[in-house]
BATORZA-407806 format. One line per 8 residues: number of its first residue (from 1); their letters; for each residue x, y, z of C-alpha. Coordinates in Angstrom, 1 decimal, always signed. Layout:
residues N
NUM> a> X,Y,Z ~ ...
This chain:
residues 189
1> mlarpgag> +99.6,+112.9,+92.5 ~ +100.0,+112.1,+88.9 ~ +101.5,+109.1,+87.6 ~ +100.9,+106.9,+84.6 ~ +98.1,+104.2,+85.7 ~ +99.0,+101.4,+87.3 ~ +101.8,+103.4,+88.9 ~ +100.3,+103.0,+92.9
9> kstqagrl> +98.7,+107.0,+92.9 ~ +95.7,+105.7,+95.2 ~ +97.6,+103.6,+97.0 ~ +100.4,+106.4,+98.1 ~ +97.1,+109.0,+98.1 ~ +95.1,+107.6,+100.3 ~ +98.2,+106.6,+102.6 ~ +99.6,+110.6,+102.5
17> arrlgvdh> +96.5,+111.6,+103.3 ~ +95.7,+109.5,+106.3 ~ +99.4,+110.6,+107.4 ~ +98.5,+114.5,+106.8 ~ +95.4,+114.4,+108.0 ~ +93.3,+115.4,+105.2 ~ +90.7,+114.0,+102.2 ~ +91.9,+111.4,+100.0
25> lssgamir> +90.2,+112.2,+96.3 ~ +90.3,+109.9,+93.7 ~ +88.6,+111.0,+90.4 ~ +88.6,+107.7,+89.6 ~ +86.8,+106.2,+92.3 ~ +84.6,+109.0,+92.3 ~ +83.6,+108.1,+88.9 ~ +83.2,+104.9,+89.0
33> nevasssg> +81.2,+105.6,+92.6 ~ +79.1,+107.9,+90.0 ~ +78.9,+104.7,+87.1 ~ +78.3,+102.1,+90.1 ~ +75.2,+104.4,+91.1 ~ +73.7,+104.5,+87.6 ~ +73.3,+108.3,+88.2 ~ +72.7,+110.1,+85.0
41> lgrtvapl> +76.3,+111.0,+85.2 ~ +77.2,+107.8,+85.6 ~ +75.1,+106.1,+82.9 ~ +76.8,+108.6,+80.5 ~ +80.3,+107.9,+81.2 ~ +80.0,+104.1,+81.8 ~ +80.6,+102.9,+78.2 ~ +84.0,+105.8,+78.7
49> vergelvp> +85.0,+103.8,+81.5 ~ +84.8,+100.3,+79.8 ~ +86.5,+101.3,+77.2 ~ +89.7,+102.8,+79.2 ~ +88.6,+106.5,+77.3 ~ +89.0,+109.8,+79.5 ~ +86.0,+111.3,+80.5 ~ +84.9,+114.8,+79.7
57> delvlavi> +86.2,+117.6,+81.4 ~ +83.2,+119.1,+82.4 ~ +82.2,+116.0,+83.6 ~ +84.9,+115.2,+85.7 ~ +84.7,+119.0,+86.6 ~ +81.5,+118.3,+88.0 ~ +82.4,+115.8,+90.4 ~ +85.6,+116.9,+91.3
65> vpalgrav> +84.9,+120.6,+92.4 ~ +82.5,+120.4,+94.7 ~ +84.6,+117.7,+96.6 ~ +87.5,+119.7,+96.7 ~ +85.9,+122.6,+98.2 ~ +84.2,+120.3,+100.9 ~ +87.6,+118.9,+101.5 ~ +89.3,+122.3,+102.0
73> adhggyvl> +86.2,+123.1,+104.7 ~ +86.4,+120.3,+106.6 ~ +89.9,+119.5,+106.5 ~ +92.1,+122.1,+105.1 ~ +93.3,+120.6,+102.4 ~ +93.5,+117.5,+100.3 ~ +95.8,+115.0,+98.4 ~ +94.4,+114.6,+94.8
81> dgfprdvv> +94.6,+111.4,+93.0 ~ +94.0,+110.9,+89.0 ~ +93.5,+114.7,+88.4 ~ +94.0,+116.9,+86.6 ~ +94.6,+114.4,+83.4 ~ +94.8,+117.2,+81.1 ~ +96.0,+120.8,+80.9 ~ +92.8,+122.1,+80.6
89> qattlagl> +91.8,+120.7,+84.0 ~ +95.1,+121.9,+85.8 ~ +94.2,+125.3,+84.4 ~ +90.9,+125.0,+86.2 ~ +92.0,+123.7,+88.8 ~ +94.4,+126.9,+89.6 ~ +92.3,+129.3,+89.0 ~ +90.1,+127.3,+92.0
97> gspasgsp> +92.6,+128.9,+94.2 ~ +92.2,+132.6,+93.5 ~ +90.0,+134.5,+95.0 ~ +87.8,+135.7,+91.8 ~ +86.8,+131.9,+91.6 ~ +84.5,+132.1,+94.5 ~ +85.6,+128.6,+95.6 ~ +86.1,+127.6,+98.6
105> asspevvl> +88.8,+125.1,+96.6 ~ +92.6,+125.9,+96.6 ~ +95.2,+124.8,+93.7 ~ +97.5,+122.2,+94.3 ~ +100.8,+123.2,+96.7 ~ +103.0,+120.3,+95.5 ~ +102.4,+118.0,+92.8 ~ +103.9,+114.1,+93.2
113> wldvgade> +105.3,+112.7,+90.7 ~ +105.3,+108.6,+91.1 ~ +108.2,+107.9,+88.7 ~ +106.9,+104.4,+87.4 ~ +108.0,+103.4,+84.1 ~ +105.3,+102.2,+81.0 ~ +106.3,+98.6,+81.1 ~ +106.3,+98.4,+85.1
121> crhrllar> +102.2,+99.9,+85.0 ~ +101.6,+97.6,+82.2 ~ +102.6,+94.7,+84.1 ~ +100.9,+95.5,+87.6 ~ +97.9,+96.6,+85.6 ~ +97.4,+93.3,+84.1 ~ +98.3,+91.8,+87.2 ~ +95.8,+93.3,+89.0
129> agvggrsd> +93.3,+92.2,+86.4 ~ +94.4,+88.5,+86.9 ~ +93.1,+89.0,+90.7 ~ +89.8,+90.6,+90.4 ~ +90.8,+93.7,+89.3 ~ +88.6,+96.4,+87.3 ~ +87.1,+96.0,+84.5 ~ +88.9,+98.6,+82.7
137> dsaltver> +92.3,+96.5,+83.3 ~ +92.0,+94.3,+80.1 ~ +95.1,+94.2,+78.0 ~ +93.4,+96.3,+75.1 ~ +92.1,+99.1,+77.8 ~ +95.4,+98.9,+79.6 ~ +97.4,+99.9,+76.2 ~ +94.8,+102.8,+75.8
145> rlvayerv> +95.0,+104.2,+79.0 ~ +98.9,+104.0,+78.5 ~ +99.0,+106.1,+75.4 ~ +96.2,+108.7,+76.5 ~ +98.6,+109.1,+79.7 ~ +101.1,+109.7,+77.5 ~ +99.4,+111.8,+75.2 ~ +97.0,+114.2,+77.5
153> tapvlayy> +98.0,+113.6,+80.9 ~ +102.2,+113.8,+80.5 ~ +101.6,+117.2,+79.5 ~ +100.1,+118.0,+82.5 ~ +103.9,+117.3,+84.1 ~ +105.2,+119.7,+82.1 ~ +102.8,+122.5,+83.7 ~ +103.6,+122.0,+86.7
161> erggkvvv> +107.2,+122.1,+86.2 ~ +107.2,+125.1,+85.1 ~ +105.4,+126.0,+87.9 ~ +108.4,+124.5,+90.2 ~ +105.6,+122.5,+92.2 ~ +106.9,+119.1,+90.8 ~ +108.6,+116.7,+93.5 ~ +109.7,+113.3,+91.5
169> idgvgtpe> +109.6,+110.3,+93.6 ~ +110.9,+106.6,+92.9 ~ +107.3,+104.7,+92.8 ~ +109.8,+101.2,+92.2 ~ +109.5,+99.3,+95.3 ~ +107.0,+97.8,+97.8 ~ +104.2,+100.5,+98.8 ~ +106.1,+100.9,+102.2
177> evehrvad> +109.3,+101.7,+100.9 ~ +107.5,+104.3,+98.4 ~ +105.4,+105.5,+101.1 ~ +108.6,+106.7,+103.2 ~ +109.9,+107.9,+100.1 ~ +107.0,+110.6,+100.1 ~ +107.1,+111.3,+103.7 ~ +110.6,+111.9,+103.9
185> algaa> +110.3,+114.3,+100.0 ~ +107.5,+116.3,+102.0 ~ +109.0,+116.2,+105.3 ~ +105.8,+114.6,+106.3 ~ +107.7,+111.4,+108.1
């Protein structure tokens, strides 16, 4: 699931995963868990997370790849949220599905893009910060995250569009309305 920060990726990915009976894998949640656990990786990435910067590919992959393998082995699939964040990660993910990779993980069958404009995402993130949201929801950090999305992550959408894997979902509305659009688009109603 791809979208700008604040578009509702985690909410919709969790709902879709429950509907499909597969794991919801949130790269952001996994990274935040590493930070909270004060693991070596967590201590390394904590300053980046606090500033709203992207975590380097090799560190994200160290968390994501094993989780993908477990999800495929245990439940036959996953709903991935917040990954890939750049084209390098997307090509790495595509390579996981090849027999030569030796990985039990599989590459995405479909990519959902929640279409929510930057202004709406900004509004949502700042509102979340106002009600005890995450530490990376300050006004400055929100702007950094939105700029990083446009610069680094938006090309991932183009990468998957070239492969014919993208399904665009109108992400504006109540969580329930968006959930129904996702389910209808995937025939998972």
